DRENDO-1510 file (C-alpha; in Angstrom, 1 decimal, always signed):
<recs>
REC; n; res; u; v; w
REC; 1; MET; +195.5; +62.9; +160.6 .
REC; 2; LEU; +194.9; +60.6; +157.6 .
REC; 3; ALA; +194.2; +63.5; +155.3 .
REC; 4; ALA; +197.5; +65.0; +156.4 .
REC; 5; ASP; +199.4; +61.8; +156.0 .
REC; 6; ARG; +198.0; +61.2; +152.5 .
REC; 7; ARG; +198.6; +64.9; +151.5 .
REC; 8; ALA; +194.9; +65.3; +150.7 .
REC; 9; GLU; +193.7; +68.7; +149.6 .
REC; 10; LEU; +190.6; +70.4; +150.9 .
REC; 11; THR; +188.5; +73.3; +149.9 .
REC; 12; GLY; +189.2; +76.8; +151.2 .
REC; 13; PRO; +186.2; +76.7; +153.6 .
REC; 14; GLY; +187.2; +73.2; +154.7 .
REC; 15; TYR; +190.7; +74.5; +155.8 .
REC; 16; GLU; +189.1; +77.5; +157.6 .
REC; 17; ARG; +186.7; +75.3; +159.6 .
REC; 18; LEU; +189.4; +72.9; +160.7 .
REC; 19; ALA; +191.7; +75.8; +161.7 .
REC; 20; VAL; +189.2; +77.0; +164.2 .
REC; 21; ASP; +187.9; +73.6; +165.4 .
REC; 22; PRO; +187.3; +73.4; +169.2 .
REC; 23; SER; +189.7; +70.4; +169.4 .
REC; 24; ALA; +193.4; +71.4; +169.8 .
REC; 25; ARG; +194.2; +67.9; +168.3 .
REC; 26; VAL; +192.3; +68.7; +165.2 .
REC; 27; ARG; +193.9; +72.1; +164.8 .
REC; 28; ALA; +197.4; +70.6; +165.3 .
REC; 29; GLU; +196.7; +68.0; +162.6 .
REC; 30; THR; +195.3; +70.8; +160.4 .
REC; 31; ALA; +198.7; +72.5; +160.5 .
REC; 32; ARG; +200.1; +69.5; +158.6 .
REC; 33; LEU; +197.6; +69.6; +155.7 .
REC; 34; SER; +198.8; +70.3; +152.2 .
REC; 35; GLY; +197.5; +73.4; +150.6 .
REC; 36; LEU; +197.0; +75.3; +153.8 .
REC; 37; SER; +197.2; +79.1; +153.1 .
REC; 38; ALA; +199.9; +81.3; +154.6 .
REC; 39; HIS; +197.2; +83.2; +156.5 .
REC; 40; LEU; +195.9; +80.1; +158.3 .
REC; 41; LEU; +199.4; +78.9; +159.0 .
REC; 42; THR; +200.1; +82.2; +160.7 .
REC; 43; VAL; +196.9; +82.0; +162.7 .
REC; 44; LEU; +197.8; +78.5; +163.9 .
REC; 45; ALA; +201.3; +79.6; +164.8 .
REC; 46; ALA; +199.7; +82.0; +167.3 .
REC; 47; ASP; +197.2; +79.4; +168.6 .
REC; 48; PRO; +196.5; +79.5; +172.4 .
REC; 49; GLU; +197.5; +75.8; +172.7 .
REC; 50; TRP; +201.2; +75.0; +172.6 .
REC; 51; ALA; +200.8; +71.8; +170.6 .
REC; 52; VAL; +199.1; +73.7; +167.8 .
REC; 53; ARG; +201.9; +76.3; +167.8 .
REC; 54; ALA; +204.5; +73.6; +167.7 .
REC; 55; ALA; +202.8; +71.8; +164.8 .
REC; 56; ALA; +202.5; +75.0; +162.8 .
REC; 57; CYS; +205.8; +76.6; +163.5 .
REC; 58; TRP; +207.9; +75.0; +160.8 .
REC; 59; ARG; +205.7; +75.6; +157.9 .
REC; 60; ALA; +204.5; +79.0; +159.1 .
REC; 61; TRP; +208.0; +80.4; +159.7 .
REC; 62; PRO; +208.6; +81.9; +156.2 .
REC; 63; HIS; +205.3; +83.9; +156.5 .
REC; 64; LEU; +205.8; +85.2; +160.0 .
REC; 65; PRO; +206.8; +88.7; +160.9 .
REC; 66; ASP; +209.9; +89.1; +163.0 .
REC; 67; GLU; +207.9; +89.9; +166.1 .
REC; 68; THR; +206.0; +86.6; +165.9 .
REC; 69; ARG; +209.2; +84.7; +165.3 .
REC; 70; HIS; +210.8; +86.3; +168.4 .
REC; 71; LYS; +207.7; +85.3; +170.5 .
REC; 72; LEU; +208.0; +81.6; +169.3 .
REC; 73; LEU; +211.8; +81.6; +170.1 .
REC; 74; GLY; +210.8; +82.7; +173.7 .
REC; 75; ASP; +207.6; +80.7; +173.9 .
REC; 76; PRO; +206.6; +79.4; +177.4 .
REC; 77; SER; +206.5; +75.9; +175.9 .
REC; 78; GLY; +209.9; +74.2; +175.5 .
REC; 79; LYS; +208.6; +72.2; +172.6 .
REC; 80; VAL; +207.6; +75.3; +170.7 .
REC; 81; ARG; +210.9; +76.9; +171.5 .
REC; 82; ALA; +212.7; +73.8; +170.1 .
REC; 83; GLU; +210.7; +73.9; +166.9 .
REC; 84; ALA; +211.4; +77.6; +166.5 .
REC; 85; LEU; +215.1; +77.2; +167.1 .
REC; 86; LEU; +215.3; +74.3; +164.6 .
REC; 87; ARG; +213.6; +76.5; +162.0 .
REC; 88; HIS; +215.6; +79.6; +162.9 .
REC; 89; HIS; +218.8; +77.8; +162.2 .
REC; 90; GLN; +217.9; +76.7; +158.7 .
REC; 91; ASP; +219.1; +80.0; +157.6 .
REC; 92; ARG; +221.5; +81.1; +160.4 .
REC; 93; PRO; +224.4; +78.8; +161.4 .
REC; 94; MET; +223.8; +77.3; +164.9 .
REC; 95; PRO; +226.4; +78.0; +167.5 .
REC; 96; ARG; +227.6; +75.5; +170.1 .
REC; 97; SER; +225.9; +77.4; +172.9 .
REC; 98; VAL; +222.4; +76.5; +171.5 .
REC; 99; ILE; +223.2; +72.7; +171.6 .
REC; 100; ILE; +224.6; +73.0; +175.2 .
REC; 101; ALA; +221.4; +74.8; +176.4 .
REC; 102; ALA; +219.3; +72.2; +174.6 .
REC; 103; ASP; +221.2; +69.3; +176.2 .
REC; 104; PHE; +220.6; +70.9; +179.6 .
REC; 105; ALA; +216.8; +70.8; +179.1 .
REC; 106; ALA; +216.7; +67.5; +177.3 .
REC; 107; ASP; +214.7; +65.7; +180.0 .
REC; 108; THR; +211.9; +68.3; +179.8 .
REC; 109; ALA; +211.2; +70.0; +176.5 .
REC; 110; TYR; +214.0; +69.3; +174.0 .
REC; 111; GLY; +214.0; +65.5; +173.7 .
REC; 112; GLY; +215.6; +64.6; +170.4 .
REC; 113; PHE; +216.6; +68.2; +169.7 .
REC; 114; GLN; +220.3; +67.5; +169.3 .
REC; 115; ASP; +219.9; +64.8; +166.7 .
REC; 116; ARG; +217.4; +66.9; +164.7 .
REC; 117; ALA; +219.6; +69.9; +164.9 .
REC; 118; VAL; +222.7; +68.1; +163.7 .
REC; 119; LYS; +220.7; +66.5; +160.9 .
REC; 120; SER; +218.7; +69.5; +159.6 .
REC; 121; CYS; +220.3; +72.8; +160.7 .
REC; 122; ARG; +223.2; +74.8; +159.4 .
REC; 123; LEU; +226.0; +74.5; +162.0 .
REC; 124; GLU; +228.9; +76.8; +162.8 .
REC; 125; ARG; +232.2; +75.3; +161.7 .
REC; 126; ASP; +233.5; +74.4; +165.1 .
REC; 127; LEU; +230.2; +72.7; +166.0 .
REC; 128; ALA; +230.2; +70.7; +162.7 .
REC; 129; GLU; +233.8; +69.6; +163.4 .
REC; 130; HIS; +232.9; +68.5; +166.9 .
REC; 131; PHE; +230.2; +66.2; +165.6 .
REC; 132; ALA; +232.3; +65.0; +162.6 .
REC; 133; HIS; +234.7; +63.5; +165.1 .
REC; 134; HIS; +232.1; +62.5; +167.7 .
REC; 135; SER; +232.4; +59.0; +169.1 .
REC; 136; ASP; +228.7; +58.3; +168.6 .
REC; 137; PRO; +228.2; +57.0; +165.0 .
REC; 138; GLY; +224.5; +58.0; +165.3 .
REC; 139; LEU; +225.4; +61.6; +165.6 .
REC; 140; ARG; +228.0; +61.4; +162.8 .
REC; 141; ARG; +225.2; +59.7; +160.7 .
REC; 142; SER; +222.9; +62.6; +161.4 .
REC; 143; LEU; +225.6; +65.1; +160.5 .
REC; 144; ALA; +226.0; +63.4; +157.2 .
REC; 145; GLY; +222.7; +64.9; +156.0 .
REC; 146; SER; +223.3; +68.4; +157.4 .
REC; 147; PRO; +222.8; +71.2; +154.9 .
REC; 148; GLY; +225.7; +73.5; +154.1 .
REC; 149; LEU; +228.4; +71.1; +155.4 .
REC; 150; ASP; +231.9; +72.1; +154.2 .
REC; 151; PRO; +233.3; +69.8; +151.5 .
REC; 152; ASP; +236.2; +68.6; +153.6 .
REC; 153; LEU; +233.8; +67.4; +156.3 .
REC; 154; VAL; +231.6; +65.7; +153.7 .
REC; 155; ALA; +234.7; +64.0; +152.4 .
REC; 156; LEU; +235.7; +63.0; +155.9 .
REC; 157; LEU; +232.3; +61.4; +156.6 .
REC; 158; GLY; +232.5; +59.7; +153.3 .
REC; 159; ARG; +235.5; +57.8; +154.6 .
REC; 160; ASP; +234.0; +57.1; +158.0 .
REC; 161; GLN; +234.6; +53.6; +159.4 .
REC; 162; ASP; +230.9; +53.2; +160.0 .
REC; 163; GLU; +229.0; +52.0; +156.9 .
REC; 164; SER; +225.8; +53.6; +157.9 .
REC; 165; VAL; +227.5; +57.0; +158.1 .
REC; 166; ARG; +229.0; +56.5; +154.6 .
REC; 167; PHE; +225.6; +55.5; +153.3 .
REC; 168; ALA; +224.0; +58.7; +154.7 .
REC; 169; VAL; +226.7; +60.8; +153.1 .
REC; 170; SER; +226.2; +59.0; +149.8 .
REC; 171; THR; +222.6; +60.3; +149.5 .
REC; 172; ARG; +223.5; +64.0; +149.8 .
REC; 173; PRO; +222.1; +66.2; +147.0 .
REC; 174; ASP; +225.2; +68.3; +146.8 .
REC; 175; LEU; +227.5; +65.5; +145.6 .
REC; 176; THR; +228.4; +64.9; +142.0 .
REC; 177; GLU; +227.6; +61.5; +140.7 .
REC; 178; GLU; +231.4; +60.8; +140.5 .
REC; 179; GLN; +231.7; +61.7; +144.2 .
REC; 180; ARG; +228.7; +59.5; +145.1 .
REC; 181; ALA; +230.1; +56.6; +143.2 .
REC; 182; GLY; +233.4; +56.9; +145.1 .
REC; 183; ILE; +231.8; +56.3; +148.5 .
REC; 184; GLY; +232.0; +52.7; +149.6 .
REC; 185; ILE; +228.6; +51.4; +150.7 .
REC; 186; ASP; +227.0; +48.0; +151.1 .
REC; 187; PHE; +223.5; +48.3; +149.6 .
REC; 188; ASP; +221.1; +45.5; +150.6 .
REC; 189; PRO; +218.3; +45.6; +148.0 .
REC; 190; ARG; +216.0; +43.7; +150.3 .
REC; 191; LEU; +215.8; +46.5; +152.9 .
REC; 192; HIS; +213.1; +49.1; +152.7 .
REC; 193; HIS; +214.2; +52.7; +151.9 .
REC; 194; TYR; +212.2; +55.8; +151.4 .
REC; 195; PRO; +212.6; +57.8; +148.2 .
REC; 196; LEU; +215.0; +60.8; +148.5 .
REC; 197; ASP; +213.0; +64.0; +148.9 .
REC; 198; TRP; +215.5; +66.1; +146.9 .
REC; 199; VAL; +215.2; +63.7; +143.9 .
REC; 200; LEU; +211.4; +63.8; +144.2 .
REC; 201; ASP; +211.7; +67.6; +144.0 .
REC; 202; LEU; +213.5; +67.3; +140.6 .
REC; 203; HIS; +210.8; +65.2; +139.0 .
REC; 204; ASP; +209.8; +68.1; +136.7 .
REC; 205; ASP; +213.5; +68.6; +135.5 .
REC; 206; PRO; +214.2; +66.2; +132.6 .
REC; 207; ALA; +217.9; +67.1; +132.5 .
REC; 208; ALA; +218.4; +66.3; +136.2 .
REC; 209; LEU; +216.4; +63.1; +135.9 .
REC; 210; ARG; +218.5; +62.0; +132.9 .
REC; 211; ARG; +221.7; +62.6; +134.9 .
REC; 212; LEU; +220.4; +60.9; +138.1 .
REC; 213; ALA; +219.0; +57.9; +136.2 .
REC; 214; ALA; +222.6; +56.9; +135.4 .
REC; 215; SER; +223.7; +57.2; +139.1 .
REC; 216; ALA; +225.7; +54.4; +140.6 .
REC; 217; HIS; +223.5; +54.7; +143.7 .
REC; 218; PRO; +220.4; +52.4; +143.6 .
REC; 219; LEU; +218.4; +54.7; +146.0 .
REC; 220; VAL; +218.9; +57.6; +143.6 .
REC; 221; ARG; +217.7; +55.6; +140.7 .
REC; 222; ARG; +214.7; +54.2; +142.7 .
REC; 223; SER; +213.8; +57.8; +143.5 .
REC; 224; VAL; +213.9; +58.8; +139.8 .
REC; 225; ALA; +211.7; +55.8; +138.9 .
REC; 226; ARG; +209.0; +57.3; +141.2 .
REC; 227; ALA; +208.3; +60.1; +138.7 .
REC; 228; LYS; +204.9; +60.1; +137.0 .
REC; 229; ARG; +206.4; +61.0; +133.6 .
REC; 230; LEU; +209.9; +60.4; +132.3 .
REC; 231; PRO; +211.8; +61.0; +129.0 .
REC; 232; PRO; +211.9; +58.0; +126.7 .
REC; 233; ASP; +215.6; +57.4; +127.1 .
REC; 234; VAL; +215.3; +57.5; +130.9 .
REC; 235; VAL; +212.5; +55.0; +130.8 .
REC; 236; GLU; +214.5; +52.7; +128.6 .
REC; 237; LEU; +217.5; +52.9; +130.9 .
REC; 238; LEU; +215.5; +52.3; +134.2 .
REC; 239; ALA; +213.5; +49.5; +132.6 .
REC; 240; ARG; +216.7; +47.5; +132.2 .
REC; 241; ASP; +218.1; +48.4; +135.7 .
REC; 242; GLU; +219.9; +45.6; +137.6 .
REC; 243; ASP; +218.0; +46.5; +140.7 .
REC; 244; ARG; +214.5; +45.1; +140.2 .
REC; 245; VAL; +213.0; +47.5; +142.7 .
REC; 246; VAL; +213.8; +50.3; +140.3 .
REC; 247; GLN; +211.7; +48.4; +137.7 .
REC; 248; LEU; +209.0; +47.9; +140.3 .
REC; 249; PHE; +208.8; +51.6; +141.2 .
REC; 250; LEU; +208.7; +52.4; +137.5 .
REC; 251; ALA; +205.7; +50.0; +137.1 .
REC; 252; GLU; +203.9; +51.5; +140.1 .
REC; 253; SER; +204.5; +55.2; +139.5 .
REC; 254; CYS; +205.5; +56.0; +135.9 .
REC; 255; ASP; +202.8; +56.3; +133.2 .
REC; 256; ASP; +205.5; +55.6; +130.6 .
REC; 257; ALA; +206.6; +52.2; +131.8 .
REC; 258; PRO; +207.0; +49.8; +128.9 .
REC; 259; ALA; +204.8; +46.8; +128.4 .
REC; 260; ASN; +207.6; +44.2; +128.3 .
REC; 261; MET; +209.0; +45.4; +131.6 .
REC; 262; LEU; +205.5; +45.4; +133.2 .
REC; 263; LEU; +205.1; +41.8; +132.1 .
REC; 264; ARG; +208.4; +41.0; +133.6 .
REC; 265; VAL; +207.5; +42.6; +137.0 .
REC; 266; TRP; +204.2; +40.8; +137.0 .
REC; 267; GLN; +205.9; +37.5; +137.2 .
REC; 268; TRP; +207.2; +38.2; +140.7 .
REC; 269; TRP; +205.1; +41.1; +142.2 .
REC; 270; THR; +201.5; +40.7; +143.3 .
REC; 271; GLY; +200.8; +44.4; +144.2 .
REC; 272; SER; +201.3; +46.7; +147.2 .
REC; 273; LEU; +198.9; +48.5; +149.6 .
REC; 274; SER; +199.8; +51.8; +147.9 .
REC; 275; ALA; +199.5; +50.5; +144.4 .
REC; 276; PRO; +197.4; +47.3; +144.5 .
REC; 277; ASP; +196.6; +47.2; +140.8 .
REC; 278; ARG; +200.1; +47.6; +139.5 .
REC; 279; PRO; +201.6; +46.3; +137.4 .
REC; 280; HIS; +198.5; +44.6; +136.0 .
REC; 281; GLY; +196.4; +47.7; +136.1 .
REC; 282; HIS; +198.9; +49.9; +134.3 .
REC; 283; PRO; +197.6; +51.4; +131.1 .
REC; 284; ASN; +200.6; +49.9; +129.2 .
REC; 285; PHE; +200.1; +46.4; +130.5 .
REC; 286; PRO; +199.7; +43.9; +127.6 .
REC; 287; ARG; +196.0; +43.2; +126.9 .
REC; 288; HIS; +196.4; +41.1; +123.7 .
REC; 289; ASP; +198.3; +38.0; +122.6 .
REC; 290; LEU; +197.8; +36.5; +126.1 .
REC; 291; LEU; +196.4; +33.1; +125.1 .
REC; 292; ARG; +199.9; +31.9; +124.5 .
REC; 293; HIS; +200.4; +31.9; +128.2 .
REC; 294; ALA; +197.5; +29.5; +128.9 .
REC; 295; ASP; +199.9; +26.5; +129.3 .
REC; 296; ASP; +202.8; +28.4; +130.8 .
REC; 297; PRO; +204.5; +26.5; +133.6 .
REC; 298; ASN; +204.5; +29.8; +135.6 .
REC; 299; PRO; +201.0; +30.2; +137.2 .
REC; 300; ARG; +201.5; +34.0; +137.3 .
REC; 301; MET; +201.6; +33.9; +133.5 .
REC; 302; ARG; +198.8; +31.4; +133.1 .
REC; 303; GLN; +196.3; +33.5; +134.9 .
REC; 304; LEU; +196.7; +36.2; +132.3 .
REC; 305; ALA; +195.2; +34.1; +129.5 .
REC; 306; PRO; +191.5; +34.8; +130.4 .
REC; 307; ASP; +192.3; +38.6; +130.0 .
REC; 308; GLU; +192.6; +38.0; +126.3 .
REC; 309; PRO; +189.4; +39.3; +124.6 .
REC; 310; GLU; +189.3; +36.1; +122.5 .
REC; 311; SER; +189.5; +33.8; +125.5 .
REC; 312; THR; +186.6; +31.4; +126.0 .
REC; 313; PRO; +184.3; +30.3; +128.9 .
REC; 314; GLU; +185.9; +26.8; +128.4 .
REC; 315; LEU; +189.3; +28.2; +129.4 .
REC; 316; VAL; +187.8; +29.8; +132.5 .
REC; 317; GLU; +186.2; +26.4; +133.5 .
REC; 318; ARG; +189.5; +24.7; +133.0 .
REC; 319; PHE; +191.3; +27.3; +135.1 .
REC; 320; SER; +188.7; +26.8; +137.9 .
REC; 321; ARG; +190.3; +23.3; +138.3 .
REC; 322; ASP; +194.0; +24.5; +138.0 .
REC; 323; PRO; +196.4; +23.1; +140.7 .
REC; 324; ASP; +197.6; +26.6; +141.5 .
REC; 325; GLU; +195.4; +28.7; +143.8 .
REC; 326; GLU; +196.1; +32.1; +142.0 .
REC; 327; VAL; +194.9; +30.6; +138.7 .
REC; 328; ARG; +191.7; +29.2; +140.4 .
REC; 329; TYR; +191.2; +32.6; +142.1 .
REC; 330; ARG; +191.3; +34.3; +138.7 .
REC; 331; ALA; +188.7; +31.9; +137.4 .
REC; 332; ALA; +186.5; +32.4; +140.5 .
REC; 333; LYS; +186.3; +36.1; +139.8 .
REC; 334; ASP; +185.5; +35.7; +136.1 .
REC; 335; PRO; +181.9; +36.5; +135.2 .
REC; 336; ARG; +181.9; +33.6; +132.6 .
REC; 337; LEU; +182.4; +31.0; +135.3 .
REC; 338; THR; +179.4; +28.7; +135.4 .
REC; 339; ALA; +177.1; +28.6; +138.5 .
REC; 340; ALA; +178.0; +24.9; +139.0 .
REC; 341; SER; +181.7; +25.7; +139.2 .
REC; 342; ALA; +181.1; +28.6; +141.6 .
REC; 343; VAL; +179.3; +26.2; +143.9 .
REC; 344; ARG; +182.0; +23.7; +143.6 .
REC; 345; LEU; +184.7; +26.2; +144.5 .
REC; 346; LEU; +182.9; +26.7; +147.9 .
REC; 347; ASP; +184.9; +23.6; +148.9 .
REC; 348; ASP; +188.2; +25.1; +147.8 .
REC; 349; PRO; +190.8; +24.9; +150.6 .
REC; 350; HIS; +191.6; +28.6; +150.3 .
REC; 351; ALA; +189.2; +31.1; +151.9 .
REC; 352; HIS; +189.8; +33.9; +149.3 .
REC; 353; ILE; +188.8; +31.6; +146.5 .
REC; 354; ARG; +185.7; +30.4; +148.4 .
REC; 355; GLN; +184.7; +34.0; +149.0 .
REC; 356; ALA; +185.2; +35.0; +145.4 .
REC; 357; ALA; +183.1; +32.1; +144.3 .
REC; 358; PHE; +180.3; +32.9; +146.8 .
REC; 359; TRP; +180.0; +36.5; +145.6 .
REC; 360; HIS; +179.9; +35.4; +141.9 .
REC; 361; ALA; +177.2; +37.1; +140.0 .
REC; 362; ARG; +175.9; +33.7; +138.8 .
REC; 363; PHE; +175.8; +32.1; +142.2 .
REC; 364; PRO; +172.4; +30.2; +142.4 .
REC; 365; ALA; +169.7; +31.5; +144.8 .
REC; 366; ARG; +168.8; +28.0; +146.0 .
REC; 367; VAL; +172.3; +27.5; +147.4 .
REC; 368; ILE; +172.2; +30.9; +149.1 .
REC; 369; VAL; +168.9; +30.0; +150.8 .
REC; 370; ARG; +170.5; +26.7; +151.9 .
REC; 371; LEU; +173.5; +28.6; +153.3 .
REC; 372; LEU; +171.2; +30.7; +155.4 .
REC; 373; ARG; +170.5; +27.7; +157.6 .
REC; 374; ASP; +174.1; +27.3; +158.5 .
REC; 375; PRO; +175.3; +29.6; +161.3 .
REC; 376; ASP; +178.8; +29.8; +159.8 .
REC; 377; THR; +177.5; +31.1; +156.5 .
REC; 378; ALA; +174.1; +32.7; +157.4 .
REC; 379; GLU; +175.5; +36.3; +157.7 .
REC; 380; PRO; +177.2; +36.6; +154.3 .
REC; 381; ALA; +174.2; +34.7; +152.7 .
REC; 382; ALA; +171.8; +37.3; +154.1 .
REC; 383; ARG; +173.8; +40.0; +152.4 .
REC; 384; HIS; +174.1; +38.3; +149.0 .
REC; 385; PRO; +172.6; +40.4; +146.2 .
REC; 386; ALA; +171.0; +37.3; +144.6 .
REC; 387; LEU; +169.0; +36.5; +147.7 .
REC; 388; PRO; +165.3; +36.3; +146.5 .
REC; 389; VAL; +163.0; +39.1; +147.7 .
REC; 390; LEU; +160.5; +36.7; +148.9 .
REC; 391; VAL; +163.1; +35.1; +151.2 .
REC; 392; MET; +164.0; +38.5; +152.6 .
REC; 393; LYS; +160.4; +39.3; +153.4 .
REC; 394; ARG; +160.0; +35.9; +155.1 .
REC; 395; MET; +163.1; +36.6; +157.2 .
REC; 396; LEU; +161.7; +40.0; +158.3 .
REC; 397; GLN; +158.4; +38.4; +159.2 .
REC; 398; LEU; +160.2; +35.8; +161.4 .
REC; 399; LEU; +162.2; +38.6; +163.0 .
REC; 400; GLN; +159.1; +40.5; +164.0 .
REC; 401; LEU; +157.9; +37.4; +165.9 .
REC; 402; LEU; +160.9; +37.4; +168.2 .
REC; 403; PRO; +160.1; +38.9; +171.7 .
REC; 404; GLN; +162.7; +41.6; +171.6 .
REC; 405; PHE; +161.3; +42.9; +168.3 .
REC; 406; SER; +157.6; +42.6; +169.1 .
</recs>
């Protein structure tokens, strides 16, 4: 499951082993793996277990012969039939009769079918009109992303009274940037949005990226900023973007992000789970002329000073007493910190600083031995690499004297 979520790639034999795993759960997750061959997708689409067939149906569909497709459309499992219908109507407009039949079986097999169909399938004109005027804004919002929607219905939804419907329309790939700019939306930069898949698919098209980087829509620009490489003029434009999340995504994803922007992002961003070392770990992050920040009132800037190759152990010692916890944490991790200061930082009020100081390479063995006698610190002390070998041997000898180990 994690491999599928992270789009990890396996070897050919690895895919083959998982595709025939005794566990249906494993086979179903295998159907989601990147790099799975057309042959194995076809095999999984004919699996004895309905859950595996349902998981494989969507991706396997283009490789399946007509006979297999017909079997999936008439599968005994309602879930498999639903997946097959949704995939079938990617190419053929869906008539109203399919939606009616799906609604009838919604309580058994087709839960969520209508919403997915409206959002992802091509719809016959009368069905599209029906949903464009539907009283449920959720269904109108789903229709806003429907492929092949006629221009007049797109324009109608772009004037919808519900802002969420207008926002959904504004992210369609078939709009010109002028049309996109003409749709009234309220964009809250604090809310989380996923990148637009259709923009991600254009990351190898410099001309398209150049056009989209000038879009009035922040989500389009954010999606462009996720590209690994960008033309210099696009980088320059996005590095000055008024939406600072655009700059953040550029810092996290793009190898061409400029040093001055990376330094700017560093002042307010500490790293994410997906990119914990950015912007500081970016290849273009400044590595010289950092001592000028040693007395900066902003602690985020101060902690950069020890990264300067010409910085001194005295600066590290000074920073170990800094009033800001981030600056002290940076000093606690510096190999130039003295053993005495590492021991002193064991009394720091912040646990992450105490931990960094404890695992310092210069941490004195005598203190580690003392910490072994305290139940609160004995376990990490026993794992410390600086624990003397003689102490380890003595601990093992004492362990052997205990009744359960004798």
